[in-house]
N, C-alpha and C positions, 0 to 999 in steps of 0.2 A: 148445553150449547148446541149439541147436534140436533136437538128438537127444534131449534129455531131455523134450521135449513130446510128448504122445500124438497119434497119428493124423496125424503130419506126413509129407507126401511131398515129394520134391524132383524138379525137372526141370532137367537141364543143357542149356544152350544154348551157343553158341560163346563168348560173352563173359560170361555170368553164369549163376548158378543161382537158380531161383525156388523158393519154399517155400509150400506150401498145407496147410490143415487141412480134412479132409473135403471136398476139392474147391474150397475158397475160398482164394484167394491172400492171403498176409499179408506176404511179404517177398521181397527179392532180395539177392543178393550179387555184387558185381563185384570179383574179385580184382585186376585190373589197376589199378583206381583206389583200392583198399582202402576201399571204401564199401559200405554196405548201404542198401536202401530199405525203409522200414517203414510199414505202415498205422497211422494214428493218427486220433483224432477231429479235426475241423476246428479246434476251439479249441486242442487240444494241438499240432497242427502249427504254428499261428500263434505260440503261446507259445514253443515250442522255438526257432523260427527267430528271433523277436524277441529272445529272451534271449541266445542264443549263435550268431550267424550264422557264426562260424568253425567250428562243429561241425555245424550243421544247415542244410539248405537245403530249400526247397519243391521237391518232385519233381513232383507233380500232385495233382489232386483228382478223385475219382470216386465216384459212389454215396453222396454225403454224407460221405465220408471224405477226409482229407488225408494224403498220403504225404510222408514226409520222407527226404531223403538224410542219412546219418550218416557222418561221416568217422571211421573206426575208430581212427586214430592220435591222435585228440583227445578220446576218451571213455573213461571207466573201465569196467571189466568189470561192476561192480554196476549202474551206470546202463544200460548196454547190455542187460544181462539183463532189467531191468524193462521196457525199451522193446520188446524181442523178445516177452516174455510178453504185454504189452499188445496188440501187433499180432496175436499168436496168439489172444488172448481175443476180440478184435473180430471174428474170423472163425469161431471154433469154436462149435459148438452149446452152448447154455446148460448142458445136462446134463453135457457134457464139461468145461466150465469149472468147474462146481460140484464135480466129482470131482477136479479138479487145480488147487487154488489155488497161487498163487505161493509157493514155498518160499524163505524168506530165511535166509542163513547165521546 
């Protein structure tokens, strides 16, 4: 799903892969734990964790954003797609976001 978003680059480390758009980080993937870390607004971070703590947990906050850990075995693909898009949108330039709205099936 990340591959469908424009201007995304990835960097592989020993334990994870990070994803950026135009040089700004928006996500991480840890295969060993089957989790991703995604950039969200602070209010969305708190809402997700409060609503479903078995699926989401607070990762960290930085620069006015709240990052969440998402347990991939506990989330459906449609919701994950929306969260990945939102993380990308929060980091991408406005002009790029305007050119690439979220496509729903």
